[in-house]
Backbone bond lengths (Angstrom), bond angles and torsions (degrees), N, CA, C in turn:
res aa  C-N    CA-C-N  psi(-1)  N-CA   C-N-CA  omega(-1)  CA-C   N-CA-C  phi
1 M - - - 1.458 - - 1.524 108.96 -
2 S 1.319 115.88 131.28 1.459 119.85 -179.54 1.518 110.07 -71.47
3 K 1.335 114.75 147.02 1.455 119.60 -177.89 1.531 110.68 -86.99
4 K 1.330 115.19 153.21 1.457 120.72 179.98 1.522 109.89 -68.84
5 T 1.314 115.45 146.66 1.466 120.41 -176.45 1.530 113.21 -100.90
6 V 1.326 117.11 -4.70 1.461 122.01 178.44 1.530 108.57 -135.69
7 V 1.321 116.04 133.28 1.462 120.25 176.08 1.529 108.94 -93.47
8 K 1.319 116.11 122.07 1.464 121.91 173.39 1.517 108.32 -109.05
9 I 1.320 116.39 148.44 1.464 118.96 -179.19 1.529 110.63 -60.90
10 S 1.329 117.34 -30.35 1.467 120.21 178.24 1.524 111.96 -67.76
11 D 1.347 117.57 -19.94 1.469 120.51 174.92 1.532 110.97 -71.80
12 I 1.321 116.79 -27.72 1.463 121.30 -175.09 1.525 110.80 -98.29
13 Y 1.326 115.21 -56.73 1.466 121.53 -179.47 1.529 108.40 -127.70
14 P 1.323 117.01 92.52 1.468 120.05 -178.11 1.532 111.08 -64.63
15 G 1.302 115.51 136.80 1.463 120.07 172.99 1.509 108.62 -97.41
16 K 1.323 115.73 86.19 1.465 120.82 -171.57 1.524 111.29 -67.26
17 N 1.327 114.84 117.64 1.468 122.05 173.57 1.526 112.77 53.35
18 L 1.322 116.75 36.35 1.454 119.35 174.90 1.523 109.62 -71.28
19 K 1.310 115.06 136.65 1.461 120.50 176.91 1.522 108.06 -119.31
20 I 1.320 116.37 103.36 1.459 120.59 179.10 1.526 108.26 -83.07
21 N 1.316 116.02 113.62 1.463 121.12 -177.02 1.522 112.79 -84.27
22 K 1.335 115.39 -34.08 1.459 118.60 -177.23 1.509 109.11 -160.55
23 A 1.311 117.26 136.96 1.465 122.52 174.84 1.523 107.37 -140.96
24 I 1.329 115.45 127.31 1.455 118.99 -176.09 1.524 109.57 -143.34
25 S 1.322 116.52 142.81 1.458 122.31 176.05 1.517 109.07 -124.59
26 Y 1.329 115.98 149.75 1.453 122.14 -177.13 1.526 110.11 -117.64
27 L 1.323 115.50 143.62 1.460 121.77 178.98 1.528 110.41 -89.11
28 N 1.320 115.28 155.73 1.470 123.04 171.29 1.531 113.51 61.31
29 I 1.340 116.44 30.18 1.460 120.41 173.52 1.527 107.76 -87.58
30 P 1.325 118.79 133.24 1.468 119.79 -175.67 1.519 112.72 -68.75
31 K 1.330 115.18 159.21 1.453 120.98 169.93 1.525 108.39 -84.86
32 Y 1.337 115.01 153.80 1.462 119.84 -176.38 1.519 110.92 -120.79
33 D 1.331 115.04 153.39 1.451 119.58 169.79 1.520 108.81 -70.42
34 R 1.311 115.36 145.75 1.461 120.32 -179.65 1.532 110.86 -57.69
35 S 1.306 117.03 -37.08 1.468 120.57 -178.72 1.523 111.82 -61.70
36 T 1.327 116.86 -31.83 1.464 120.62 178.49 1.519 110.76 -65.96
37 L 1.325 116.46 -41.37 1.460 120.81 -176.47 1.525 112.72 -76.35
38 F 1.324 117.44 -20.44 1.462 120.44 -179.71 1.531 112.03 -108.38
39 K 1.312 116.25 12.26 1.462 119.95 179.84 1.522 110.37 -63.77
40 E 1.325 116.47 138.13 1.452 121.55 176.57 1.525 108.81 -100.84
41 Y 1.328 115.21 134.52 1.457 121.17 -177.17 1.527 109.57 -106.71
42 P 1.325 117.47 141.92 1.466 119.36 -176.33 1.522 112.35 -65.06
43 L 1.313 114.94 145.27 1.456 120.48 175.60 1.524 109.54 -68.61
44 P 1.342 117.18 147.65 1.467 118.33 174.34 1.525 109.65 -64.49
45 S 1.321 116.04 149.66 1.460 119.31 179.46 1.524 110.25 -73.77
46 Y 1.315 114.85 169.91 1.465 120.84 -176.76 1.526 111.58 -58.84
47 T 1.330 116.18 -34.42 1.464 120.12 -175.29 1.525 113.26 -88.34
48 D 1.333 117.67 -9.72 1.465 120.42 -178.71 1.519 111.36 -70.87
49 L 1.328 115.85 148.51 1.457 120.41 169.67 1.524 108.92 -68.00
50 K 1.321 116.81 149.61 1.463 121.56 -176.09 1.522 110.49 -117.56
51 L 1.327 115.30 156.68 1.460 120.01 169.36 1.528 109.57 -62.93
52 P 1.332 117.44 153.85 1.463 118.91 175.53 1.524 110.94 -60.88
53 T 1.312 116.87 152.17 1.464 121.18 174.87 1.532 109.50 -92.11
54 G 1.329 115.44 158.07 1.458 120.05 176.90 1.514 114.64 76.14
55 I 1.343 117.76 29.54 1.469 120.64 177.50 1.519 108.66 -74.29
56 I 1.334 117.17 123.59 1.466 119.33 177.94 1.523 112.60 -101.61
57 D 1.335 116.99 -19.22 1.469 118.35 174.95 1.518 109.50 -163.01
58 V 1.322 114.34 164.10 1.464 122.94 -179.37 1.517 107.60 -125.64
59 V 1.330 116.71 130.87 1.460 121.07 179.12 1.527 109.16 -132.79
60 I 1.320 115.03 160.56 1.459 122.99 176.51 1.523 108.57 -104.29
61 D 1.325 117.08 130.25 1.457 121.06 176.53 1.527 108.06 -69.15
62 S 1.310 115.25 107.62 1.465 120.65 -174.99 1.529 109.47 -108.82
63 P 1.344 117.58 140.78 1.471 126.36 7.81 1.532 114.55 -91.37
64 H 1.339 118.15 -5.06 1.470 119.59 -169.01 1.530 112.68 -59.79
65 A 1.346 117.75 -58.13 1.466 120.23 -175.28 1.525 111.19 -64.86
66 F 1.324 116.08 -39.24 1.459 120.79 178.15 1.533 110.66 -59.23
67 E 1.329 116.38 -45.60 1.467 120.10 179.43 1.523 111.32 -64.72
68 R 1.356 116.78 -37.56 1.463 119.50 179.81 1.527 111.13 -65.66
69 W 1.331 117.63 -36.08 1.476 119.02 175.88 1.526 110.12 -58.43
70 N 1.313 116.09 -47.42 1.468 120.00 -175.23 1.528 113.37 -75.85
71 L 1.335 117.49 -8.40 1.466 121.14 174.82 1.526 112.27 -103.33
72 R 1.343 117.71 -26.74 1.461 120.51 -169.67 1.526 114.54 -121.03
73 V 1.326 117.95 -22.29 1.462 120.31 -169.14 1.519 111.59 -112.65
74 G 1.338 116.06 -63.28 1.446 121.77 180.00 1.524 113.37 72.28
75 P 1.334 117.73 166.54 1.466 124.25 -2.79 1.525 111.24 -69.64
76 I 1.315 115.65 161.31 1.461 119.87 178.83 1.523 108.71 -63.29
77 T 1.320 115.62 128.41 1.455 120.12 -175.05 1.520 109.64 -151.18
78 T 1.338 116.86 -166.62 1.458 121.02 -174.98 1.525 110.96 -98.35
79 E 1.317 115.04 160.51 1.462 120.51 178.08 1.531 111.12 -62.54
80 G 1.345 116.69 -37.75 1.458 120.27 -179.77 1.517 112.36 -62.59
81 I 1.327 117.52 -41.72 1.463 120.75 179.33 1.525 110.44 -65.73
82 I 1.332 117.54 -45.57 1.466 119.89 179.11 1.521 110.56 -60.37
83 T 1.326 116.63 -44.69 1.460 120.45 -179.08 1.517 111.30 -58.92
84 N 1.322 117.42 -45.97 1.462 119.68 -176.05 1.521 113.00 -76.58
85 I 1.328 118.40 -23.82 1.463 120.39 169.76 1.528 109.61 -58.64
86 F 1.332 116.03 -47.49 1.461 120.13 -175.72 1.522 112.28 -81.42
87 R 1.320 118.24 -30.01 1.477 119.64 173.05 1.520 110.12 -60.43
88 M 1.342 114.69 -48.43 1.448 119.38 -178.43 1.526 110.93 -61.88
89 A 1.338 116.88 -45.59 1.463 120.19 -177.42 1.523 111.64 -65.23
90 I 1.320 117.25 -47.97 1.468 120.71 -173.75 1.520 112.10 -73.61
91 L 1.335 117.59 -38.38 1.462 120.13 -176.25 1.521 113.29 -83.69
92 T 1.345 118.01 -29.33 1.464 119.45 -174.40 1.527 113.91 -115.62
93 Q 1.340 118.14 -23.35 1.464 121.78 -179.35 1.537 110.43 -135.18
94 P 1.323 117.10 58.34 1.480 119.51 -173.02 1.524 113.77 -61.86
95 N 1.331 118.50 -19.22 1.462 119.45 179.74 1.528 112.75 -73.03
96 R 1.338 116.60 -6.52 1.469 119.89 172.40 1.533 111.14 -75.99
97 I 1.328 117.27 -12.94 1.459 122.56 -176.57 1.530 109.50 -102.28
98 R 1.331 116.92 133.32 1.460 121.64 169.34 1.522 108.28 -114.49
99 V 1.318 116.32 125.88 1.461 120.79 175.64 1.520 107.12 -85.25
100 L 1.358 116.07 120.36 1.462 121.60 -175.43 1.522 111.51 -85.00
101 E 1.303 115.65 -40.87 1.459 122.84 174.55 1.519 106.03 -160.16
102 K 1.307 117.91 -177.47 1.460 120.00 -178.77 1.527 110.40 -55.44
103 E 1.354 115.13 122.98 1.464 123.09 175.50 1.527 113.50 63.79
104 L 1.319 116.33 27.65 1.455 120.77 176.57 1.521 108.23 -141.61
105 A 1.358 117.42 129.76 1.462 119.78 -173.24 1.522 110.57 -149.08
106 I 1.338 114.66 171.80 1.459 121.46 179.95 1.525 108.99 -138.70
107 L 1.323 116.69 136.21 1.468 123.40 177.55 1.526 108.77 -101.21
108 D 1.335 115.93 130.85 1.470 122.31 175.50 1.528 112.58 55.57
109 D 1.336 116.67 29.66 1.469 121.48 -178.79 1.522 112.01 54.70
110 E 1.312 116.57 29.62 1.474 121.28 -175.52 1.529 113.25 -138.79
111 F 1.330 117.71 -48.12 1.468 121.66 -169.65 1.531 109.34 -100.79
112 V 1.341 116.39 110.92 1.457 121.49 -175.28 1.528 109.37 -95.57
113 F 1.334 116.17 131.24 1.461 120.49 -177.06 1.521 110.66 -147.94
114 S 1.317 115.93 160.55 1.459 121.72 173.37 1.516 108.80 -110.77
115 F 1.320 116.17 160.07 1.466 119.97 -176.26 1.526 110.50 -152.14
116 R 1.318 114.39 165.40 1.460 121.24 167.27 1.521 107.49 -133.93
117 F 1.314 116.41 157.53 1.459 121.67 -177.78 1.516 108.77 -132.69
118 E 1.335 115.17 110.28 1.461 121.63 -178.19 1.517 109.41 -139.46
119 N 1.330 115.86 137.03 1.469 121.89 176.36 1.526 111.82 51.98
120 S 1.319 115.65 39.99 1.476 124.14 176.72 1.529 113.69 69.82
121 I 1.331 117.88 8.54 1.462 121.81 177.45 1.531 109.23 -104.95
122 F 1.326 116.08 126.97 1.456 123.61 177.91 1.529 107.12 -94.05
123 T 1.329 116.45 111.85 1.469 121.35 -177.09 1.520 109.66 -109.89
124 I 1.328 116.87 124.05 1.462 121.51 173.99 1.519 107.54 -83.00
125 T 1.340 116.10 118.70 1.463 120.48 -171.04 1.523 113.33 -93.63
126 T 1.331 117.70 -28.55 1.462 119.62 173.80 1.522 109.37 -162.83
127 F 1.312 115.20 162.47 1.467 122.54 172.34 1.520 107.68 -114.98
128 Y 1.346 115.80 130.40 1.456 120.64 176.88 1.514 111.59 -86.67
129 G 1.331 117.94 -34.46 1.452 120.64 179.39 1.512 112.23 142.84
130 R 1.347 114.60 -162.78 1.466 122.36 -179.62 1.527 109.71 -107.45
131 I 1.331 115.80 137.40 1.457 120.73 175.67 1.526 110.99 -59.99
132 S 1.344 117.13 -38.07 1.466 120.27 -176.99 1.530 112.15 -66.30
133 L 1.334 117.78 -26.43 1.457 121.33 179.70 1.524 112.02 -94.03
134 L 1.338 116.56 -33.05 1.466 121.38 -179.03 1.526 108.41 -133.09
135 P 1.343 117.13 85.36 1.467 119.98 -176.79 1.525 114.01 -56.66
136 M 1.350 117.74 -24.34 1.466 119.30 179.56 1.516 112.06 -62.93
137 L 1.353 117.24 -16.80 1.455 119.47 179.07 1.528 112.25 -68.05
138 S 1.332 116.66 -12.43 1.463 118.01 175.07 1.525 110.59 -65.00
139 N 1.343 116.70 -17.37 1.466 122.18 174.32 1.525 110.26 -113.80
140 V 1.321 115.53 39.13 1.460 119.61 -172.75 1.520 111.97 -67.04
141 D 1.335 118.66 -24.23 1.456 118.82 177.40 1.529 110.76 -64.54
142 V 1.338 115.87 -40.39 1.462 120.15 175.84 1.518 110.44 -66.27
143 L 1.337 116.40 -43.15 1.465 121.64 179.19 1.517 111.27 -58.30
144 R 1.348 116.68 -44.58 1.462 119.32 -177.72 1.525 111.10 -66.69
145 K 1.335 117.37 -40.64 1.462 120.07 178.60 1.525 110.59 -64.39
146 Y 1.334 115.93 -38.06 1.468 119.91 177.41 1.525 110.54 -61.91
147 N 1.311 116.63 -46.51 1.462 120.94 179.38 1.524 111.09 -61.29
148 L 1.328 115.75 -40.11 1.462 120.80 -176.71 1.522 110.99 -66.03
149 H 1.332 117.02 -43.92 1.460 119.95 -171.94 1.527 113.32 -86.09
150 F 1.328 116.65 -29.40 1.460 118.87 -174.15 1.529 113.20 -110.84
151 N 1.341 115.01 0.10 1.465 119.42 178.66 1.520 111.58 54.26
152 E 1.327 115.98 34.31 1.461 122.05 176.61 1.523 108.18 -100.14
153 Q 1.290 116.99 146.41 1.454 121.01 178.77 1.530 109.64 -123.63
154 I 1.308 116.21 123.10 1.456 121.25 173.58 1.524 107.66 -95.43
155 N 1.303 117.78 132.87 1.462 121.46 -176.77 1.530 109.93 -70.49
156 L 1.312 116.17 116.23 1.458 122.00 -179.28 1.522 112.39 -104.14
157 N 1.327 116.62 -0.34 1.460 119.64 -177.22 1.534 111.17 -69.25
158 V 1.336 115.04 153.02 1.464 122.92 -177.65 1.530 107.94 -120.59
159 D 1.332 117.22 144.87 1.460 118.99 -177.64 1.529 110.86 -66.15
160 I 1.317 116.38 153.21 1.457 123.37 -170.73 1.524 112.55 -60.36
161 N 1.318 118.05 -37.67 1.468 119.81 -179.22 1.523 111.48 -66.94
162 T 1.319 116.30 -41.15 1.468 119.93 177.09 1.523 110.69 -65.69
163 L 1.324 117.16 -41.95 1.467 120.84 178.33 1.529 111.19 -55.44
164 N 1.307 116.00 -46.18 1.459 119.80 -174.01 1.527 113.54 -76.53
165 R 1.339 117.38 -9.59 1.461 120.00 173.90 1.529 112.25 -86.56
166 Q 1.318 116.85 -8.55 1.464 120.04 -177.25 1.541 110.78 -77.49
167 K 1.318 114.66 158.85 1.468 120.70 177.33 1.520 109.84 -109.31
168 L 1.318 114.92 144.79 1.455 119.90 176.40 1.526 110.16 -68.25
169 P 1.333 117.76 148.46 1.463 118.70 167.13 1.535 109.36 -67.06
170 L 1.308 116.04 177.92 1.459 121.68 -175.99 1.529 110.89 -48.57
171 T 1.353 116.11 120.92 1.468 121.77 -169.67 1.524 110.94 -129.29
172 P 1.341 118.70 124.88 1.465 119.81 176.68 1.528 111.71 -70.81
173 T 1.331 114.85 143.85 1.467 120.33 174.98 1.524 111.16 -74.01
174 S 1.338 115.59 -38.06 1.466 121.23 -179.16 1.517 109.23 -138.38
175 V 1.345 115.49 151.31 1.463 121.93 176.23 1.527 107.84 -135.88
176 I 1.332 115.63 130.23 1.461 121.04 178.12 1.526 108.51 -123.44
177 E 1.327 116.38 129.71 1.456 122.13 175.48 1.530 107.70 -113.92
178 F 1.333 116.64 129.03 1.464 118.65 -179.77 1.520 111.32 -154.10
179 E 1.341 115.34 166.36 1.455 123.11 175.42 1.518 108.55 -120.56
180 D 1.346 116.33 146.71 1.463 119.57 176.54 1.518 110.33 -100.99
181 E 1.321 116.77 -175.63 1.455 120.30 -174.93 1.526 112.72 -67.97
182 E 1.332 117.62 -18.50 1.459 121.72 176.88 1.527 112.01 -91.26
183 K 1.332 116.54 8.99 1.467 123.79 179.78 1.529 112.61 66.24
184 K 1.320 116.60 21.33 1.456 119.96 172.37 1.522 108.42 -76.71
185 H 1.323 115.50 145.10 1.459 121.13 -179.28 1.524 109.29 -98.51
186 H 1.324 115.80 135.23 1.457 122.00 -175.74 1.525 109.78 -123.77
187 L 1.332 115.19 142.29 1.460 122.70 169.82 1.516 107.50 -127.35
188 L 1.305 116.57 128.47 1.460 121.22 179.53 1.521 108.35 -120.33
189 F 1.341 115.79 117.35 1.464 122.25 177.88 1.524 108.06 -106.59
190 Y 1.312 115.68 122.11 1.473 122.11 -173.16 1.523 109.21 -109.29
191 F 1.339 115.89 128.19 1.466 121.87 -179.70 1.518 110.57 -121.54
192 R 1.322 115.94 137.57 1.462 121.26 173.33 1.517 109.45 -90.40
193 C 1.319 115.69 136.00 1.465 120.95 179.80 1.514 110.17 -114.29
194 N 1.311 115.27 161.26 1.453 120.31 171.05 1.526 109.32 -62.60
195 E 1.316 116.36 148.77 1.469 123.24 -179.23 1.536 112.07 62.53
196 E 1.351 116.38 27.16 1.466 122.23 174.41 1.527 113.36 60.32
197 R 1.320 117.63 24.82 1.464 120.59 178.54 1.522 107.91 -96.00
198 N 1.321 116.09 75.10 1.452 121.07 -172.31 1.529 111.65 -76.11
199 V 1.329 115.03 156.09 1.457 122.09 -173.54 1.519 109.29 -134.27
200 I 1.335 115.63 143.44 1.458 122.29 178.11 1.521 109.38 -123.09
201 Y 1.332 115.86 133.44 1.464 121.87 167.38 1.528 106.32 -100.43
202 H 1.328 116.92 116.68 1.450 121.38 -178.23 1.524 109.10 -113.55
203 S 1.336 116.67 114.75 1.459 122.35 -177.56 1.520 109.98 -111.38
204 V 1.337 115.48 138.75 1.469 122.01 -178.10 1.526 109.06 -129.27
205 R 1.324 116.23 136.38 1.458 122.39 173.86 1.515 108.32 -129.51
206 E 1.321 116.31 141.95 1.464 120.29 -170.69 1.522 112.54 -58.35
207 R 1.322 117.36 -60.88 1.461 120.78 -178.93 1.522 107.95 -174.82
208 Y 1.310 116.14 171.29 1.452 119.43 177.87 1.523 109.94 -75.41
209 L 1.325 115.03 122.15 1.460 121.71 179.11 1.526 108.65 -133.51
210 E 1.320 116.10 162.66 1.459 118.44 175.68 1.525 109.72 -62.07
211 A 1.325 115.45 -44.60 1.465 119.84 171.88 1.522 106.47 -95.59
212 A 1.315 115.83 92.54 1.471 120.58 -168.48 1.521 111.01 -64.29
213 S 1.313 116.12 136.17 1.457 120.82 176.68 1.520 110.24 -77.60
214 E 1.328 115.56 155.59 1.456 121.10 -179.09 1.524 110.85 -77.43
215 W 1.316 115.21 158.15 1.455 121.28 172.27 1.526 109.09 -81.84
216 N 1.327 116.35 135.60 1.463 122.15 173.64 1.522 108.24 -109.41
217 T 1.323 116.36 130.51 1.459 120.68 -171.28 1.516 111.62 -118.67
218 Q 1.331 115.59 135.91 1.457 122.55 171.94 1.530 108.02 -118.40
219 I 1.325 116.71 133.10 1.457 121.50 176.76 1.525 108.10 -97.37
220 I 1.322 116.95 124.26 1.467 122.49 -176.36 1.523 108.44 -113.15
221 D 1.318 115.62 114.88 1.465 122.47 176.99 1.529 107.42 -89.73
222 L 1.319 116.95 111.07 1.463 121.01 -173.57 1.523 113.34 -73.23
223 S 1.331 117.40 -3.50 1.461 119.19 175.38 1.535 111.82 -93.31
224 H 1.337 117.38 -2.04 1.472 120.67 -178.07 1.530 110.33 -136.62
225 P 1.325 118.68 70.21 1.469 120.89 -175.63 1.518 114.16 -63.58
226 S 1.322 118.60 -26.81 1.464 120.28 -175.94 1.525 112.84 -78.40
227 R 1.320 118.33 -5.90 1.468 121.13 -177.42 1.525 113.24 -86.55
228 F 1.318 117.53 -5.24 1.459 119.57 -170.15 1.526 111.85 -124.91
229 I 1.321 114.64 151.36 1.457 121.15 166.59 1.520 106.14 -108.86
230 L 1.320 115.56 113.52 1.456 120.94 -173.05 1.517 110.94 -114.51
231 S 1.318 115.21 153.36 1.461 121.12 177.80 1.524 110.35 -83.12
232 D 1.331 116.12 163.46 1.463 120.08 175.18 1.528 110.87 -59.13
233 T 1.338 116.55 -35.91 1.463 120.51 179.20 1.522 110.85 -62.32
234 Q 1.336 117.21 -46.77 1.461 120.65 179.44 1.528 111.10 -61.68
235 L 1.322 116.29 -44.09 1.462 120.20 -178.50 1.525 111.30 -68.01
236 H 1.320 116.73 -35.80 1.471 120.29 176.26 1.534 109.81 -61.30
237 L 1.345 117.13 -45.83 1.461 120.35 179.52 1.520 111.34 -63.46
238 L 1.328 116.93 -39.84 1.466 119.68 178.01 1.523 110.91 -63.61
239 G 1.324 116.02 -35.71 1.453 119.32 175.53 1.519 112.23 -65.52
240 L 1.331 116.21 -41.96 1.462 119.77 177.65 1.529 111.23 -62.55
241 L 1.329 116.70 -30.03 1.461 121.16 178.83 1.532 112.47 -81.76
242 G 1.338 116.48 -0.84 1.457 120.48 174.56 1.515 115.53 89.36
243 H 1.336 117.74 17.11 1.460 120.16 -178.39 1.531 110.90 -90.92
244 N 1.337 115.17 60.93 1.462 120.59 -178.76 1.527 112.37 -61.62
245 L 1.342 116.10 -39.94 1.459 119.13 -179.01 1.528 110.92 -62.56
246 F 1.318 116.88 -42.19 1.471 120.24 177.54 1.530 109.67 -61.00
247 I 1.341 117.39 -44.14 1.467 121.15 -179.72 1.526 110.33 -59.41
248 I 1.311 116.68 -45.28 1.463 121.42 -178.57 1.525 111.34 -64.84
249 Q 1.327 116.31 -46.06 1.466 120.17 179.33 1.531 111.02 -64.49
250 Y 1.313 116.37 -36.28 1.467 119.94 177.82 1.531 110.54 -64.45
251 M 1.332 116.86 -46.76 1.466 119.68 178.21 1.518 111.35 -61.65
252 Y 1.319 116.47 -41.37 1.465 122.20 -178.07 1.527 111.51 -59.65
253 K 1.346 115.94 -39.96 1.463 120.68 -176.48 1.524 112.97 -91.81
254 A 1.322 116.46 -43.50 1.462 120.10 -167.16 1.519 114.85 -113.23
255 D 1.315 118.33 -14.07 1.468 120.54 -173.92 1.529 110.62 -143.24
256 P 1.360 117.73 58.11 1.471 119.98 -174.54 1.525 113.54 -64.68
257 D 1.322 118.15 -27.74 1.471 119.85 178.28 1.525 110.98 -64.06
258 R 1.316 115.96 -37.35 1.471 120.37 178.33 1.529 109.39 -66.98
259 L 1.302 117.39 -38.84 1.462 121.10 178.43 1.527 110.72 -65.96
260 K 1.324 115.98 -40.88 1.462 120.25 177.71 1.530 110.78 -61.40
261 K 1.320 116.55 -42.28 1.465 120.47 179.42 1.522 111.05 -64.78
262 L 1.338 115.98 -35.61 1.461 120.05 179.15 1.529 110.46 -62.03
263 H 1.315 117.34 -38.41 1.463 121.46 176.63 1.526 111.05 -65.07
264 E 1.314 116.68 -32.59 1.464 120.52 -177.97 1.524 112.45 -75.55
265 T 1.317 116.56 -27.77 1.464 119.94 -172.69 1.529 114.51 -104.78
266 H 1.339 117.62 -13.89 1.456 120.00 -175.20 1.526 110.94 -127.94
267 S 1.316 114.73 149.19 1.458 120.05 -179.03 1.529 110.72 -70.28
268 R 1.314 115.31 159.53 1.465 120.57 178.35 1.523 110.91 -61.77
269 T 1.327 116.45 -37.85 1.469 120.32 178.59 1.525 110.77 -64.04
270 A 1.321 116.71 -40.89 1.464 120.56 178.54 1.523 110.87 -62.78
271 L 1.329 115.96 -42.18 1.461 120.27 179.17 1.515 111.28 -64.73
272 R 1.330 116.55 -40.61 1.463 119.80 -179.86 1.527 110.72 -64.19
273 R 1.334 117.07 -41.99 1.466 120.31 178.80 1.530 110.46 -62.64
274 F 1.324 117.19 -41.49 1.452 121.72 -178.26 1.533 110.68 -67.74
275 A 1.317 115.78 -42.82 1.463 120.79 -175.19 1.515 112.81 -76.97
276 K 1.319 116.69 -31.39 1.471 122.77 -173.85 1.530 109.79 58.18
277 K 1.292 116.50 -169.73 1.461 120.55 -171.04 1.525 112.72 -65.42
278 K 1.333 117.86 -45.38 1.466 121.31 -174.84 1.521 112.16 -69.25
279 G 1.331 116.91 -32.36 1.453 119.30 -174.46 1.511 115.51 -92.69
280 W 1.333 116.25 -11.36 1.468 119.00 -172.76 1.528 112.33 -63.15
281 K 1.316 117.80 -35.07 1.468 119.36 -177.85 1.526 112.38 -64.65
282 Y 1.347 116.72 -23.32 1.463 119.99 178.58 1.525 112.23 -85.24
283 I 1.309 116.35 -22.43 1.450 119.60 -169.34 1.533 113.09 -107.61
284 Q 1.323 117.94 -20.62 1.464 119.23 -176.98 1.529 110.80 -73.88
285 K 1.330 114.36 151.33 1.467 120.13 176.80 1.519 108.78 -102.16
C-alpha cells in the first residue's frame, strides 16, 4: 500500500464530529509573561460574598455597559474583547473577582462593575471605572445607594487621553467555542507569551442543563508538551492552530505508538514537511 504524501492532523488525532460554533482572533493584544498566566489567586474567605454558581456564560449588557467601559475604564476597545476578558476571568479564574455586595463586584482589585445573574447567564450591566483612576470607587456600594435614593449623578467619565493610556486586563488573543461528539461544550482561550511560550486555557462543560454544570479548566503550556495528558480533541484543536511541533513532541514523549503508526502510513517526505526543521529530530528514524 502506498504511503500518504501529506500529513493532516485528522490522520493523527481525529476530531470526531467536532462542531466549531465560533472562532475569533484579536489584533494588537499584548504578549504576557508566563508567570502572569500561571499566577494563583487567593481563595475568598469564608465570610466573603461569592460569585453565583452554575454560570454557563458571561455577556456584556450592550450598548450600555460597553459604552461605559469606553467612557470610564479604557483603553477604548471592542465589545468582543471586553466580553472575552470577563468570560475568561469569571469562568476560568473566578478568584480574580471579589463580590463587594449583591450584584456589585471588582476584577483584579481595579475594575468595578455591576451584574445580574438570570437563567445561568452572568450579565455585566455597567462599569463604574478603575480604582486607580477614581479612588472613591473603593466605596462604590455607598455611591450606588446614594445615586439610587437621591437621583444624584457623580461624573465618572475619564478624559480620552487618560483612557487610551490604560492597559487591558488579561486578554486572550483568540477564542474558540465548540462542541464535541458527546455534546460537551468547550471554550479555548489562547494567549501569546514572551519568547513564544504560548498558553491555552481550555474549559469544558458537560451540556446545557437546568442545573448548569460548572466549567472545568485545564491550562496547557505549549512549551512543555510532556507535562500533560491531553485528549484527542485537544490535540486535534492544537493541530488546527498550527502547533505541529507541540504535536510531534507530545507523540515522542507520551504517545510513541501513534508516532510509530505515522511512520507506517506516511512517506518520509510528508513527515519532514509536517515536522519542519525544529520537529524533524523528534520524528526521524
